[in-house]
N, C-alpha and C positions, 0 to 999 in steps of 0.2 A: 504494500500500500504506500503510495507516494502522496505526501502532504504538500499542497501547493498554495501559493499566494497569487491571485489574479487581479491586476489592477490595470486601468487604462485611462487615456485622455487626460493627462496631467495638465497640459497647456500652461506650463510655467511662463509667466509674463502676460497672461490675459487679465482683463478686468481692471487694469491699473488706474483707469479714470475714476474709480470709486475709492481710491486710496490716496495717501499723501506720503511724503518722505518722512521716514522715522529718523529723527536727528541722532539717535543713539547708534543706529546701524548704517544709515545711508541708503537703505532699501525702501522701496514702496511698501506701505503696510499691507496692501492687497497681495503683493508678491510673497510677503511673509505668511499670509494666510494659506496660500497654495503650498508653500514649502512645509508649513505645519501639518497640513492634511497628508502630504506625501510621507513625511516623517512618521506620522501616526500609523499609517498603513505598514510601513517597513518595521516599525517598532513591534507591531502586533505579529508580523511574520517571523521576526527573530524570536519573540517570546514563545510562539507556538512551535518553534523549531521546524519550520517548513523545510522540505527537501528541494523545492523548486520554486522559482519566481518567474512569472510570465507577465510581460507588459504588452498591452494591445495596441500601442501606437499613439501618435500625436503627443510628443513630449513637450513641444512648444507651439505657439501660435503660427510661427513661420519656420521655414527651413534655414533661416539666418538669424538665430536668436542672439541676444546680447551675451557677451562673455560671462557676466555675473550669473545669468540664468543657466547657462551651460555648466558653469562650475558647481552650482548648487545641485543640479540634477545629477552630475557625476558623483558628488560627495555622498548623496543619499544612496545611490545604487552601489557604490563602493562598499558600503556597510554590508550588503548581502554578499558581495564577492569575497570580502575579507573573512566572512563566516563560512566560506566554502560552499555557498549555495549557488548552484548554476542558475543563471538568469538569462532569459531570452527577451530581447528588445525588438519588437516588431516595428517596421516602417509604416507609418500612417500617411494619409494624404497631406497633412500639414508638415510632415517631416521631409517631403520630397521637394527638391529644388527643380523648378520648372523650365529653366532656361539652359541653353547650351547642351552639354552632355548630361545634364541632370545631376544625379547624386542625391544623398540624403544626409541630414544633420547627424543621424545616429551612426553613420558609417565610420566615423572616427574611431569607434570602439573596436570594430573589426580590423581596421587598418593598423591600429596599435596592438592588436592581439591581446586585449586586456583579459587576464585570467578569469575564468568562470562567467564571462560575458559573451553571449552569442547574439548576433544581429540577424534578424530575419528580413533580408532585403529582397528575397525572391522566393518563388514557390519551391520549397525544399524540405526534406525530412532531416531533422537533427536528432541523432542518437546520443542521449546524455546519460551519464552515470551519476546517480544521486546516492545519498547515504542509505536510502531504503531500496535501492535497486535501480535497474535501467528503466528509461522512459523514452518514448518517441514523441517529438514535437514537430508537427508538420506546419510550417509557416506559410501563410498566404497574405503577403503585404498588399497595400492598396495598389490597384491596377488602373493606370490612366488609359483612356481610350485614344489618346493622341498617337500611340504607337500604331494604331490601325488607321487613323484618319490621314496619315501621311502616305498611305499605300494606294497604289493605282486601283486595287480591287474595291476600294470604298469610295471612289470618286463621286459617284452619283447616288450614294445611299443616304438615307436620313439618319439622324442620330439614333432613333429607335432601332433601325436596322443594324447600325454599327454596334449598338449595345447587345443585340441578340447574337451577332457574330462573335463578340467578345466573350459572352457567357458560354457559348458553344465551345470556344477554344479553351476557356478555363476549365470547363467540364472534362474535356479530353485530357488536359494536363494534370488535373486533379486525379482522374481515374488512373492514369499511368503511375502517379506517385503512390496512390493507395495500394496498388498491386505489388509495390516493393516493400510494403510495411511488414514487420515481423508480427504475426497474429498472436503471439504469446506475450507480448510486452504492452503495458499500458500505453495508450496512444491519445495524444491531445492535438486537436486542430486549433491553431492560433491564427485568427484572421482579422484583418481590418477592412470592414466592408459593411454595406447596407443590405441586410437580409430582408427578404419579403416578410410582411406582417409586423416588422419592427416599427415602433412609434418614435418619430423624430423628437429631438430636444433642440438645444441651441445650436447644434452643429449645422442645422439647416441654414442659419444665418452666417456662421463662421466659415463655411465652405465656399470656395471660389468655384463657380461653375456648377453644373448639375451632374450628379453621379448616377449610377445605375444600381439596380437591385439584384441580389443573388437569390435564386429560388431556394426555398428552405430544404427541399429534398436533396440538394447537393451537399448539405451539411449534416442532415439527419441520417448518418450512415452507421451501421453496426460496427464498422471498423474503428469508429471513434468512441472513446470512453468519456470524453469531455470536450466540448466545443467552446473555446474561449474567444470572445469577440471584442472588438473595439470599434470606435467611430461614433456610435450613438451615445449621447450624454445621459440619457435616461435609463436607469437600471431596469432590466426586464429579462424574464425567462421566456424564451420562445418555444422551448421543447423540453420535455423531461427525460426522454429516452432516445438518444443520450441527452444530457443537459446541454442546452445551447443558450448561453448567457452573455448578456452585456452587463458588466458591473456598473457602467455609467462613469461619468467623470468624477474626480475626487473632490472638486470644489465647484461652487456655483459661479458661472461666468457672468450672467446678467439676470435681469428680472424674468426672462423667459424660463428660468430654472427655479423660480421662487418656491414652488411647492414640491420639488423633487428631492428625494433622499439622495445623499452622496455617500459613497463608500467603496468597498472592495469585496472580493470573494475569497473565502478560505474553503478549500476542497480537499477531499481524500479520494484518490483515484487508484483503482486497481483494474485489472483486465475484466471487462464486463460489468463493472460496478463503480458508482460514484456517489459520494455524499458531499453536500456543499451548504454553506451558509453565507448570507450577506451581512457584512459588518459595516455599520454606519460610522462616519467620522464626524468630528465637530466642525462641520462646514459653517461658514459665515451665513447668518440668516438674512434674507431679503424680505422686506415688508412693503406692501403697497397700501396706502390709505386713500380711499376715494370718498369724495363728498360732493353732492350736487347742491350748491348753495343758491342757485338762481331764484328760488322761491322763498328764500329765507329772509326774515326781517332783521335777524341778527347774525349775519354770515360769519363774523369772526368768532363769536361765542360757539356757534355750531361746529366750526372747524376745529377749535380748541378741544371741544368735547370728543370729536372723532379721533384726534391725535392721542388724547389721554387714555382712550380705550385700547389703543394698540400697544403691543409689546415692542418697544423700540430700543430698549437697552442693548447696546452693542451690535445693532442690526444696521444694514444698509437700507435706508428708507426713502421712498418717494411719496410725496403728497400731491395727489391729483384732485383739483377742485374746480368746479364750474361756477362762474359768476357773471353777472351782467357788468358792462363797463361802469355804470353808475354806482355799483357796489364796491368797486375796487378801493376807493378811499377808506372804506369801512374795515379793510383787512390790515391789521397791524403786523407787518412782516417782521420787524425786529423781535417782537415778543414771540412770534412763532419760531424763529431761529433759536431763541433762548430755550423754548420748550423742547426743541428737538436736539439739544446739545448731548443728551445721553446716548444718542445714536452714534454708530461708527462713522456714518456719512449720511447725508440727506439731500434731497432735492425738493424744492417747492415749484410745482408746475401748474400755474393757473391756466384755465381755458376760458377765454372770453366768449360769452354767448352773444352773438350779434343779432340785433333785430333785423338787420338786412338779410340775414341768412335764414330767417324763419320760413318754413314752407307755406304754400298757400293752404287756406282752409279747405278741407275736402268738401266737394259738392258745391263750391261757390265759384264755379267757372262761368265763362261768358254765356253758356247755354243753360245755366241754372234756372229752374222754374219753381224754386222753393217758395213757400209762404214767407213773407217778410219777417214775421216773428221768428220762424224757424231759422231763417238765414241769420238774423241777428243773434239768436241763441248759439248757433255754431260759431259765429265770429267771436262772441264773448268767451266761449269755451276754449278758443285758441289763444286767448289773451289773459294769462294768469294774473297780470297786474290789475285787471279790472274785475276780478272775481268777487270782491266785496261789494261792487256796485251792480252785479248782474241782475239781481231781483228788481231793484229800483229802476234800472234802465229798461228792462222788459215791461215793467208796469207802465212806465212813461210812454213807451212805444205803443202799447195796447191802447192807452188813453188817446194818443194822437190819431191812431188808425181807425178806431171804432166809435169815436164821438162825432155826431152830426153837427154839434154846436161848437163854436169856438170856445175852448176851455178858459180862455182869458176873459171872455165877456159874457159867458152864459149866466143869466140871472138866476138860474136854478141852482147854481153853485157847484163849481169844481175847484173851490178855493184850495182845499187841502191837497188835491191831486196836482193843482197848478204849482203849489209850493214845492211839492216833491219833484216835479218836473224841472223847475228852475234850479233847485239845489243840486240835483243829480247831474243836470246838464252842465252846470258850472264846474262841478267836481270832475266830470269827464273831460271837459275842455282843459282844465288844469293839468290832468294826467297826460293828455295828448300833447300839450305844449311842452311839457317836460320831456316827453319821449322824442318830440321833434328836435329839441335841443341836443339830446344825446345822439340822435341820428346825424345831425349836422356835424357834431364833433367827430363822429366815426368817419364821415365822408372826408373831413379835413385831414385825417391820417393818411388817406390814399391820394390826395390831390398833389 
């Protein structure tokens, strides 16, 4: 039985915009978060005395990482090598250099022949000797379609057709490699790919260009005892026999991963059998606070209450709130910043609700044949700032439309109704004048 540590998608150097320079170390605080999660995974692997460590690709955001990021990555994995634990580093799409003759950032370890470090830069089976016996690791790095696009045979093919051709060729190459496997030794497939049925995470936005999917049947083979995948940032188990698992990334990159668990896999593999568990790491929390204040009479108070309800201590926080332009002076931004100080980092993102962008009232087009009272009712329903006057305005309209006498001079008396009409009309005019001033200010912003 071989005990293994499976982690992937470290992306050292990502998400730095949410951090700041730590004066004690000179590093970005978000970089320190990523290193901390990586160190936590390796600490657990060493504590559990794993026999093998496998990394599913994407060490950095790009193939040309900063020297400090390379150094910290090497320092962490050297701990495994120094403990005599064979470690396989797979080349992911972010590790590949796309210009000239190509290459990958991880190839430096194979060029230097670092002891106990194997780089999976091509489809190949690596026979490794661990403390608990031999194991086979078949590496399937990220495959670019560019190798086919430059060939004459693909000149008039669509990208979908090129993808099908690429999958067919990978299928043949994988089948040839499988036939060379020793059927008596535990076998692990380590691939950086997008498998069918997998659910995307933030890698959809991090990736440059569109990738292609590998059919699940290509991976769910009896020859494999464990299929370790990388590329998708969301932890998920695609199959149980054999286990086909994305451990996900070890730290949150952005708010797209706000609700995802982050961690790694510990597994015990023997021929024909595998047990595994997902282990969470202390990834930095992301929190989104949303508030629609456009109908609020006290928008600042309501926004403060929304922030106070959220768990912001040590989290990366964004506050999204909707207000009308005339409400903007009511928001005390300095006090909000003071309130958010316990957060690791925060963003205040107001969204101005423009009267100019309000949609037309349904049913009030040029061909509308509604009763005037119904039409007025629909209009008032679309104007929340007039909701307190709705009943009075409708009553006044009924009075004007259905009275045969002039309400201002009828001796039979409409004095009370007339007073209501005058007062509500004046109030409505006041509101419309204020709205017109706001609209004029808005137009001035774009002139």
